[in-house]
DOVOKE-743306 format. One record per residue (C-alpha): residue number from 1; x, y, z; residue in one letter. Coordinates in Angstrom, 2 decimals. Each point is the difference from the previous one (the first is absolute). Last residue first. Example, Ala and Ser with C-alpha at 12.3 -4.5 7.8 and 13.67 -1.06 7.14 Angstrom:
REM DOVOKE-743306
+-----+---------+---------+---------+------+
: pos :      c1 :      c2 :      c3 : code :
+-----+---------+---------+---------+------+
:   2 :   13.67 :   -1.06 :    7.14 :    s :
:   1 :   -1.37 :   -3.44 :    0.66 :    a :
+-----+---------+---------+---------+------+
//
This chain:
REM DOVOKE-743306
+-----+---------+---------+---------+------+
: pos :      c1 :      c2 :      c3 : code :
+-----+---------+---------+---------+------+
: 354 :   46.09 : -156.62 :   12.32 :    a :
: 353 :    0.57 :    0.62 :   -3.53 :    i :
: 352 :   -0.36 :    3.96 :   -0.73 :    a :
: 351 :   -1.93 :    1.23 :   -2.98 :    p :
: 350 :    1.97 :    1.58 :   -2.95 :    i :
: 349 :   -1.58 :    3.35 :   -1.30 :    f :
: 348 :    1.22 :    1.84 :   -3.01 :    y :
: 347 :   -0.56 :    3.55 :   -0.95 :    q :
: 346 :    0.88 :    1.31 :   -3.32 :    l :
: 345 :    0.02 :    3.78 :   -0.67 :    s :
: 344 :    0.60 :    1.16 :   -3.64 :    v :
: 343 :    0.60 :    3.26 :   -1.96 :    e :
: 342 :    3.00 :    1.46 :    1.49 :    e :
: 341 :    0.78 :   -3.43 :    2.24 :    h :
: 340 :   -0.99 :   -0.89 :    3.21 :    l :
: 339 :    0.71 :   -3.44 :    1.34 :    l :
: 338 :   -2.38 :   -0.96 :    3.74 :    i :
: 337 :    0.34 :   -3.26 :    1.33 :    f :
: 336 :   -2.31 :   -1.24 :    2.99 :    h :
: 335 :    1.06 :   -2.59 :    2.09 :    v :
: 334 :   -2.70 :   -2.16 :    2.06 :    i :
: 333 :   -0.79 :   -1.43 :    2.82 :    r :
: 332 :    2.74 :   -0.74 :    2.70 :    k :
: 331 :    0.55 :    3.49 :    0.57 :    r :
: 330 :   -1.95 :    2.55 :   -2.25 :    l :
: 329 :    3.44 :    0.99 :   -1.98 :    i :
: 328 :    0.03 :    2.77 :   -2.55 :    n :
: 327 :    2.73 :   -0.06 :   -2.63 :    c :
: 326 :    0.75 :    2.84 :   -2.17 :    l :
: 325 :    1.56 :    0.50 :   -3.32 :    a :
: 324 :    0.14 :    3.85 :   -1.65 :    k :
: 323 :    1.92 :    0.65 :   -3.62 :    t :
: 322 :   -1.01 :   -2.87 :   -1.25 :    p :
: 321 :    2.34 :   -1.94 :   -2.35 :    n :
: 320 :   -2.75 :   -1.69 :   -2.46 :    v :
: 319 :    0.75 :   -3.42 :   -1.51 :    q :
: 318 :   -0.48 :   -1.38 :    3.27 :    q :
: 317 :   -0.98 :   -3.80 :   -0.06 :    g :
: 316 :    3.05 :   -1.40 :    1.95 :    a :
: 315 :   -0.95 :    2.42 :    3.23 :    l :
: 314 :   -3.55 :   -1.47 :   -0.02 :    l :
: 313 :    0.68 :   -3.17 :   -0.65 :    q :
: 312 :    2.27 :   -0.76 :    2.62 :    q :
: 311 :   -1.99 :    1.49 :    2.14 :    l :
: 310 :   -2.60 :   -2.71 :   -0.84 :    k :
: 309 :    2.09 :   -2.85 :   -0.16 :    k :
: 308 :    1.63 :    0.79 :    3.27 :    i :
: 307 :   -3.44 :   -0.35 :    1.76 :    d :
: 306 :   -0.40 :    1.98 :    3.07 :    i :
: 305 :    0.63 :    0.53 :    3.83 :    c :
: 304 :   -0.81 :    3.45 :    1.39 :    a :
: 303 :    1.93 :    2.18 :    2.34 :    e :
: 302 :   -0.46 :    3.08 :    1.96 :    a :
: 301 :    3.01 :    0.89 :    1.47 :    m :
: 300 :    0.29 :    2.39 :    3.44 :    s :
: 299 :    2.85 :    2.52 :   -0.31 :    e :
: 298 :   -2.25 :    3.34 :   -0.32 :    l :
: 297 :   -1.77 :   -1.58 :    2.82 :    d :
: 296 :   -3.42 :    2.36 :   -0.72 :    r :
: 295 :   -1.16 :    3.06 :    2.61 :    g :
: 294 :    1.20 :    2.57 :   -2.64 :    q :
: 293 :   -0.34 :   -2.02 :   -3.79 :    a :
: 292 :   -2.21 :    2.72 :   -1.39 :    s :
: 291 :   -2.59 :    0.20 :   -2.50 :    s :
: 290 :   -0.49 :    2.98 :   -2.30 :    q :
: 289 :   -2.91 :    1.59 :    0.64 :    c :
: 288 :   -3.15 :   -0.55 :   -2.57 :    g :
: 287 :   -2.56 :   -1.22 :    2.46 :    d :
: 286 :    0.34 :   -3.21 :   -1.14 :    e :
: 285 :    4.08 :    0.03 :    0.93 :    s :
: 284 :    2.50 :    0.69 :   -3.06 :    a :
: 283 :    2.66 :   -1.99 :   -0.15 :    w :
: 282 :    3.80 :    0.71 :   -0.20 :    p :
: 281 :    2.42 :   -2.21 :   -1.71 :    p :
: 280 :    2.53 :   -2.02 :    2.22 :    n :
: 279 :    3.83 :    0.54 :   -0.95 :    g :
: 278 :    2.34 :   -2.60 :   -1.16 :    l :
: 277 :    2.91 :    0.82 :    2.54 :    d :
: 276 :    0.74 :   -3.79 :    0.14 :    k :
: 275 :   -0.40 :   -3.39 :   -1.83 :    f :
: 274 :    1.03 :   -3.44 :    1.74 :    h :
: 273 :    0.19 :   -3.25 :   -1.73 :    t :
: 272 :   -0.78 :   -3.03 :    2.69 :    t :
: 271 :    0.59 :   -3.84 :   -1.17 :    v :
: 270 :   -0.62 :   -2.82 :    2.53 :    s :
: 269 :    0.89 :   -3.67 :   -1.16 :    v :
: 268 :   -0.64 :   -3.72 :    0.85 :    l :
: 267 :   -3.26 :    0.00 :    1.61 :    d :
: 266 :   -1.30 :    3.11 :   -2.07 :    t :
: 265 :   -0.03 :    3.48 :    0.63 :    e :
: 264 :   -0.18 :    2.93 :   -3.10 :    i :
: 263 :    0.22 :    3.68 :    0.62 :    k :
: 262 :   -0.30 :    3.27 :   -1.35 :    l :
: 261 :    0.53 :    3.01 :    2.07 :    n :
: 260 :   -0.84 :    3.49 :   -0.02 :    m :
: 259 :    1.06 :    2.99 :    1.88 :    e :
: 258 :   -1.37 :    3.25 :   -0.39 :    g :
: 257 :   -0.11 :    1.15 :    3.38 :    s :
: 256 :   -4.13 :   -0.63 :    0.23 :    l :
: 255 :    0.90 :   -3.95 :   -0.56 :    n :
: 254 :   -0.07 :   -2.68 :   -2.40 :    a :
: 253 :   -0.57 :   -3.98 :   -0.01 :    e :
: 252 :   -0.18 :   -2.16 :   -3.31 :    i :
: 251 :    0.41 :   -3.54 :    0.72 :    v :
: 250 :   -0.07 :   -2.23 :   -2.92 :    i :
: 249 :   -1.14 :   -3.57 :   -1.24 :    f :
: 248 :    0.54 :   -2.79 :   -2.35 :    n :
: 247 :    3.41 :   -0.06 :    1.04 :    s :
: 246 :    3.70 :   -0.33 :   -0.64 :    l :
: 245 :    0.05 :    0.28 :   -4.05 :    n :
: 244 :   -1.91 :    3.33 :    0.52 :    k :
: 243 :    2.21 :    1.68 :    2.26 :    m :
: 242 :    2.16 :    0.52 :   -3.13 :    r :
: 241 :   -2.69 :    1.17 :   -1.99 :    e :
: 240 :   -0.90 :    2.20 :    3.00 :    v :
: 239 :    3.15 :    1.91 :    0.01 :    v :
: 238 :    0.08 :    0.46 :   -3.28 :    s :
: 237 :   -2.98 :    1.65 :   -0.17 :    k :
: 236 :    0.45 :    2.35 :    2.82 :    m :
: 235 :    3.15 :    1.30 :   -1.76 :    t :
: 234 :   -2.01 :    0.59 :   -3.07 :    k :
: 233 :   -2.61 :    1.15 :    1.74 :    l :
: 232 :    2.03 :    2.85 :    1.97 :    v :
: 231 :   -1.09 :    0.27 :    3.28 :    p :
: 230 :   -3.93 :    0.08 :    0.92 :    l :
: 229 :   -1.23 :    3.35 :    1.93 :    y :
: 228 :   -2.09 :   -1.22 :    3.11 :    i :
: 227 :   -3.42 :    0.17 :    1.37 :    s :
: 226 :   -0.50 :   -2.20 :    3.38 :    v :
: 225 :   -3.03 :   -1.28 :    2.07 :    d :
: 224 :   -2.12 :    0.16 :   -3.23 :    f :
: 223 :   -3.39 :    1.45 :    0.20 :    d :
: 222 :   -1.07 :   -2.36 :   -3.44 :    p :
: 221 :   -0.86 :    2.02 :   -2.85 :    v :
: 220 :   -2.97 :   -0.44 :   -1.38 :    s :
: 219 :   -0.29 :   -2.07 :   -3.08 :    p :
: 218 :   -0.76 :    2.04 :   -3.62 :    e :
: 217 :   -3.77 :   -2.05 :   -0.88 :    r :
: 216 :    0.27 :   -3.33 :   -2.39 :    f :
: 215 :   -2.60 :   -1.88 :    1.98 :    d :
: 214 :   -2.09 :    3.07 :   -0.19 :    n :
: 213 :   -0.35 :   -0.46 :   -3.51 :    w :
: 212 :   -1.73 :   -3.33 :   -0.10 :    m :
: 211 :   -3.78 :    1.02 :   -0.61 :    r :
: 210 :    1.32 :    2.24 :   -2.84 :    r :
: 209 :    0.99 :   -3.02 :   -2.30 :    p :
: 208 :    3.91 :   -0.39 :   -0.47 :    i :
: 207 :    0.73 :   -0.52 :   -3.76 :    v :
: 206 :    2.53 :   -2.80 :   -0.66 :    g :
: 205 :    2.81 :    0.92 :   -2.64 :    v :
: 204 :    1.68 :   -2.15 :   -2.81 :    p :
: 203 :    2.55 :    2.09 :   -1.34 :    i :
: 202 :   -0.01 :    0.18 :   -4.05 :    d :
: 201 :    3.73 :    1.23 :   -1.26 :    h :
: 200 :    0.21 :    1.66 :   -3.36 :    t :
: 199 :    3.08 :    1.15 :   -1.78 :    v :
: 198 :   -0.22 :    2.53 :   -2.91 :    i :
: 197 :    2.69 :    1.44 :   -2.33 :    r :
: 196 :   -1.39 :    2.67 :   -1.84 :    s :
: 195 :    0.51 :    0.70 :   -4.01 :    s :
: 194 :    2.24 :    2.67 :   -1.23 :    s :
: 193 :    2.92 :   -2.31 :    0.12 :    s :
: 192 :    3.15 :    0.43 :    2.79 :    l :
: 191 :   -2.37 :   -1.04 :    2.58 :    s :
: 190 :   -0.55 :    1.26 :    3.50 :    p :
: 189 :   -2.28 :   -2.41 :    1.86 :    l :
: 188 :   -3.44 :    0.35 :    1.00 :    e :
: 187 :   -1.36 :   -1.89 :    2.84 :    v :
: 186 :   -3.34 :   -1.40 :    0.31 :    a :
: 185 :   -1.33 :   -1.08 :    3.35 :    v :
: 184 :   -3.24 :   -1.38 :    0.28 :    r :
: 183 :   -1.30 :   -0.74 :    3.56 :    l :
: 182 :   -2.50 :   -2.83 :   -0.16 :    c :
: 181 :   -3.35 :   -1.11 :    1.04 :    p :
: 180 :   -0.70 :   -3.46 :   -1.24 :    c :
: 179 :   -0.73 :   -1.10 :   -4.07 :    h :
: 178 :    0.42 :    3.57 :   -1.50 :    k :
: 177 :   -0.80 :    2.17 :    3.06 :    n :
: 176 :    2.52 :    2.84 :   -0.27 :    t :
: 175 :    1.48 :    2.49 :    2.29 :    l :
: 174 :    2.04 :    2.33 :   -1.75 :    k :
: 173 :    3.93 :    1.23 :    0.11 :    i :
: 172 :    1.68 :    1.52 :   -2.88 :    k :
: 171 :    3.67 :    0.39 :    0.10 :    v :
: 170 :    2.12 :    2.90 :   -2.30 :    a :
: 169 :    3.18 :    0.72 :   -1.51 :    k :
: 168 :    1.21 :   -3.36 :    1.99 :    a :
: 167 :    4.14 :   -0.19 :    1.64 :    s :
: 166 :   -1.37 :   -1.32 :    3.28 :    q :
: 165 :   -3.33 :   -1.37 :   -1.45 :    a :
: 164 :    1.35 :   -4.32 :   -0.26 :    t :
: 163 :   -0.09 :    0.29 :    3.82 :    k :
: 162 :   -3.40 :    1.20 :    0.33 :    l :
: 161 :   -1.00 :   -3.26 :   -1.00 :    a :
: 160 :    2.60 :   -1.86 :    1.96 :    r :
: 159 :   -1.72 :    1.97 :    3.06 :    w :
: 158 :   -3.43 :   -0.55 :   -0.78 :    l :
: 157 :    0.47 :   -3.68 :    0.07 :    n :
: 156 :    1.72 :    0.16 :    3.04 :    e :
: 155 :   -2.76 :    1.96 :    2.09 :    p :
: 154 :   -2.43 :   -2.49 :   -0.62 :    v :
: 153 :   -3.12 :    0.89 :    0.07 :    f :
: 152 :   -3.18 :    1.12 :    1.98 :    e :
: 151 :   -1.70 :    3.27 :   -1.23 :    l :
: 150 :   -1.96 :    2.57 :    2.45 :    y :
: 149 :   -1.88 :    3.21 :   -1.57 :    i :
: 148 :   -0.76 :    2.96 :    1.65 :    e :
: 147 :   -2.83 :    2.92 :   -0.07 :    n :
: 146 :   -2.57 :   -1.29 :    2.39 :    h :
: 145 :   -1.94 :    3.08 :    0.56 :    e :
: 144 :   -0.01 :    0.71 :   -3.64 :    a :
: 143 :   -0.52 :   -3.48 :   -1.19 :    a :
: 142 :    1.68 :   -3.06 :   -1.39 :    v :
: 141 :    3.30 :    2.14 :   -0.37 :    g :
: 140 :    0.75 :    2.37 :   -2.58 :    e :
: 139 :    3.80 :    1.05 :   -0.37 :    m :
: 138 :    2.19 :    2.30 :   -2.48 :    q :
: 137 :    3.26 :    0.56 :    1.25 :    f :
: 136 :    2.25 :    2.44 :   -1.88 :    e :
: 135 :    3.78 :    1.23 :    0.60 :    d :
: 134 :    0.49 :   -3.39 :    1.68 :    f :
: 133 :    2.70 :   -1.31 :    2.00 :    f :
: 132 :    0.12 :    2.52 :    3.10 :    n :
: 131 :   -3.21 :    0.83 :   -0.36 :    g :
: 130 :   -1.42 :   -3.28 :    0.13 :    q :
: 129 :    1.20 :   -0.29 :    4.10 :    s :
: 128 :    1.15 :   -3.12 :    0.83 :    l :
: 127 :   -0.53 :   -2.26 :    2.73 :    e :
: 126 :    1.47 :   -3.31 :    0.86 :    c :
: 125 :   -2.15 :   -2.23 :    3.00 :    w :
: 124 :    1.41 :   -3.38 :    0.64 :    m :
: 123 :   -1.43 :   -2.82 :    2.78 :    s :
: 122 :    2.07 :   -2.70 :    0.93 :    a :
: 121 :   -1.49 :   -3.46 :    0.76 :    g :
: 120 :    0.10 :   -1.98 :    3.35 :    g :
: 119 :   -3.32 :   -1.10 :    0.15 :    n :
: 118 :   -1.20 :    3.05 :    2.46 :    a :
: 117 :    1.49 :    2.16 :   -2.40 :    v :
: 116 :   -2.03 :   -1.15 :   -3.02 :    k :
: 115 :    1.43 :    0.79 :   -3.18 :    d :
: 114 :   -1.01 :    3.64 :   -1.34 :    s :
: 113 :    2.85 :    0.93 :   -2.72 :    l :
: 112 :   -1.41 :    3.63 :   -1.53 :    i :
: 111 :    1.26 :    2.03 :   -2.81 :    f :
: 110 :   -1.67 :    3.49 :    0.10 :    y :
: 109 :   -0.10 :    2.57 :   -2.44 :    l :
: 108 :   -1.08 :    3.58 :    0.81 :    k :
: 107 :   -2.16 :    3.23 :   -1.03 :    c :
: 106 :   -3.18 :   -1.18 :   -1.62 :    v :
: 105 :    0.64 :   -3.38 :    1.66 :    t :
: 104 :    1.16 :   -3.19 :   -1.42 :    l :
: 103 :    0.64 :   -3.43 :    2.05 :    r :
: 102 :    2.14 :   -2.68 :   -1.15 :    l :
: 101 :   -0.27 :   -2.80 :    1.87 :    i :
: 100 :    2.98 :   -2.97 :    0.83 :    c :
:  99 :    1.27 :   -3.26 :   -1.52 :    t :
:  98 :    3.46 :   -1.44 :    0.12 :    k :
:  97 :    0.75 :    2.64 :    2.83 :    a :
:  96 :    3.18 :    1.14 :    1.06 :    l :
:  95 :    2.30 :   -0.10 :   -2.70 :    k :
:  94 :   -2.70 :    0.96 :   -2.49 :    a :
:  93 :   -0.06 :    3.55 :    1.91 :    i :
:  92 :    3.29 :    0.55 :   -0.08 :    t :
:  91 :   -0.37 :   -0.56 :   -3.78 :    n :
:  90 :   -2.82 :    2.38 :   -0.39 :    i :
:  89 :    2.25 :    2.94 :    1.92 :    i :
:  88 :    2.88 :   -1.16 :   -2.64 :    s :
:  87 :   -2.17 :    0.38 :   -3.18 :    v :
:  86 :   -1.55 :    3.00 :    1.03 :    a :
:  85 :    3.43 :    1.66 :    0.78 :    s :
:  84 :    0.96 :   -1.09 :   -3.70 :    t :
:  83 :   -3.34 :    1.42 :   -1.53 :    i :
:  82 :    1.15 :    3.91 :    1.98 :    l :
:  81 :    3.58 :   -0.33 :   -1.57 :    a :
:  80 :   -1.63 :   -0.63 :   -3.47 :    p :
:  79 :   -1.91 :    3.45 :    0.83 :    s :
:  78 :   -4.12 :   -0.60 :    0.18 :    i :
:  77 :   -2.75 :    1.40 :   -1.81 :    w :
:  76 :   -3.78 :   -1.19 :    1.39 :    l :
:  75 :   -3.20 :   -1.35 :   -0.58 :    r :
:  74 :   -2.04 :   -2.00 :    2.41 :    l :
:  73 :   -2.97 :   -1.57 :   -0.33 :    g :
:  72 :   -3.41 :   -1.13 :    1.84 :    f :
:  71 :   -3.31 :   -1.35 :   -1.02 :    v :
:  70 :   -2.27 :   -1.74 :    2.52 :    c :
:  69 :   -2.72 :   -2.79 :   -0.53 :    p :
:  68 :   -1.98 :   -1.12 :    3.00 :    p :
:  67 :    2.02 :   -2.95 :    2.64 :    a :
:  66 :    0.68 :   -3.88 :   -0.17 :    l :
:  65 :   -2.63 :   -0.84 :   -2.54 :    g :
:  64 :    2.29 :   -1.82 :   -2.38 :    g :
:  63 :    0.42 :    3.34 :   -2.11 :    l :
:  62 :   -2.21 :    2.75 :    1.32 :    g :
:  61 :   -3.62 :   -0.95 :   -0.14 :    k :
:  60 :   -1.05 :    4.23 :    0.36 :    g :
:  59 :   -1.69 :    0.37 :   -3.44 :    a :
:  58 :    3.44 :    1.45 :   -1.52 :    a :
:  57 :    1.57 :   -3.11 :    0.99 :    v :
:  56 :   -2.69 :   -2.26 :   -2.11 :    s :
:  55 :   -0.12 :    2.35 :   -2.74 :    p :
:  54 :    3.78 :    0.24 :   -0.62 :    p :
:  53 :    1.55 :    3.25 :    0.93 :    l :
:  52 :    0.72 :    2.21 :   -2.49 :    p :
:  51 :    3.41 :    0.58 :   -1.73 :    p :
:  50 :    2.73 :    2.16 :    2.39 :    l :
:  49 :    1.14 :    2.71 :   -1.96 :    l :
:  48 :    3.69 :   -0.36 :   -0.70 :    r :
:  47 :    1.73 :    3.38 :    0.76 :    v :
:  46 :    2.87 :    1.86 :   -2.20 :    g :
:  45 :   -2.20 :    2.87 :   -1.11 :    l :
:  44 :   -3.26 :   -2.32 :   -0.04 :    l :
:  43 :    0.55 :   -3.31 :   -1.17 :    e :
:  42 :   -2.97 :   -2.64 :   -0.60 :    a :
:  41 :   -0.82 :   -3.23 :    1.24 :    g :
:  40 :   -0.07 :   -3.68 :   -1.27 :    d :
:  39 :    2.56 :    0.83 :   -2.86 :    g :
:  38 :    0.66 :    3.77 :   -0.31 :    s :
:  37 :   -3.13 :    2.45 :   -1.56 :    a :
:  36 :    1.43 :    3.68 :    0.60 :    r :
:  35 :   -1.82 :    2.56 :    2.47 :    r :
:  34 :   -2.03 :    3.08 :    0.11 :    p :
:  33 :   -1.10 :    0.97 :    3.21 :    q :
:  32 :   -3.13 :   -1.85 :    1.66 :    t :
:  31 :    1.85 :   -2.70 :    1.56 :    s :
:  30 :    1.21 :    2.89 :    2.39 :    d :
:  29 :    3.33 :   -1.51 :    1.02 :    p :
:  28 :    0.37 :   -1.76 :    3.43 :    l :
:  27 :   -0.06 :    2.18 :    3.23 :    s :
:  26 :    3.34 :    0.85 :    2.01 :    t :
:  25 :    2.15 :    2.14 :   -3.37 :    s :
:  24 :    3.33 :    0.73 :   -0.25 :    p :
:  23 :    0.46 :    3.40 :   -2.35 :    k :
:  22 :    0.38 :   -0.77 :   -4.01 :    r :
:  21 :    1.65 :    2.32 :   -2.24 :    g :
:  20 :    2.32 :   -2.11 :   -1.41 :    r :
:  19 :    0.32 :   -3.74 :    2.27 :    r :
:  18 :   -1.25 :   -2.73 :   -2.14 :    h :
:  17 :    0.79 :    1.75 :   -3.04 :    r :
:  16 :    3.60 :    0.26 :    0.69 :    d :
:  15 :    0.79 :   -4.05 :   -0.63 :    d :
:  14 :    2.05 :   -1.05 :    3.02 :    c :
:  13 :    3.46 :    0.94 :    0.72 :    d :
:  12 :   -1.48 :    1.27 :    3.34 :    p :
:  11 :   -1.00 :   -3.59 :    1.40 :    s :
:  10 :   -3.68 :   -0.51 :   -0.68 :    f :
:   9 :   -1.85 :   -2.17 :    2.65 :    l :
:   8 :   -3.55 :   -1.00 :   -1.33 :    k :
:   7 :   -2.59 :   -1.74 :    2.67 :    a :
:   6 :   -3.08 :   -1.60 :   -0.72 :    q :
:   5 :   -2.52 :   -2.19 :    2.12 :    f :
:   4 :   -3.00 :   -1.17 :   -1.45 :    h :
:   3 :   -3.06 :   -2.43 :    1.75 :    k :
:   2 :    0.39 :    0.92 :    3.58 :    p :
:   1 :   -2.90 :   -1.77 :    1.85 :    m :
+-----+---------+---------+---------+------+
//
């Protein structure tokens, strides 16, 4: 299982010794090169070398016996603007999930909420490319053929820690196992004196064993009846918040002519909000050809009734303005939302209520 997780974030005003004359690397430093002793590890050209694994872990027992040992790390330079963007993304995830899974691969990071749709739970799949945040990304998973790491954590805790780093000179993140596995976030703040001010946050995490990885794979896109672009999210949020005071459920219906309706119906009131000229995104079929609406009734509405609180939670939690937002409706079964931004894509699945 993972023993050490380490990351360094440097803003442009960080000490030049951390970046002078160095090129991005995708492998851990060669431990045979000259180094200076520094605390529990060693420092080489600004990179903290990880201390040796304990004998029990090196022998393959792991921590708690959940998985074989592994070492992985991240190292990066990041501007204050990107730190703010990262905080916004984590805040959005925290609004949608009390706990979630962080999946790390060589190229990407994933935040996963995998509630059972059959039991009425919503699911989330948020994907970030590490190249958009990190100049250097180092990771080694449990094995060469399973070069991934899965951690369970509370996203609100990570958001609170990173929120203190928006004006930081540097941020270091690593996985420790003091009393339990933790993500340690060390934030170096600007100081008027020569000494540094460092704030440390320990965030408890759970390590997901390999036998459970298949429970957190990317959900398949349903064979939907209608796909449509969403209206301005702030407008849609305002409408849904008003409707939430009248009913616990909302019906979303749309057609292939770019029309979408939000409506609630109770014994006392019936309210419908109409959106027109939204447009329908093109989708490629399995053979690679663009799907066509030929032969289909463009005016026919596909609808699904969903929990209005789950929809309001999605709209209220948006801290990053997506460049594209669309909705796929599988009639009376599921509503699939996709929000796209430059460095992140978010999928959210809300099951229909019979």
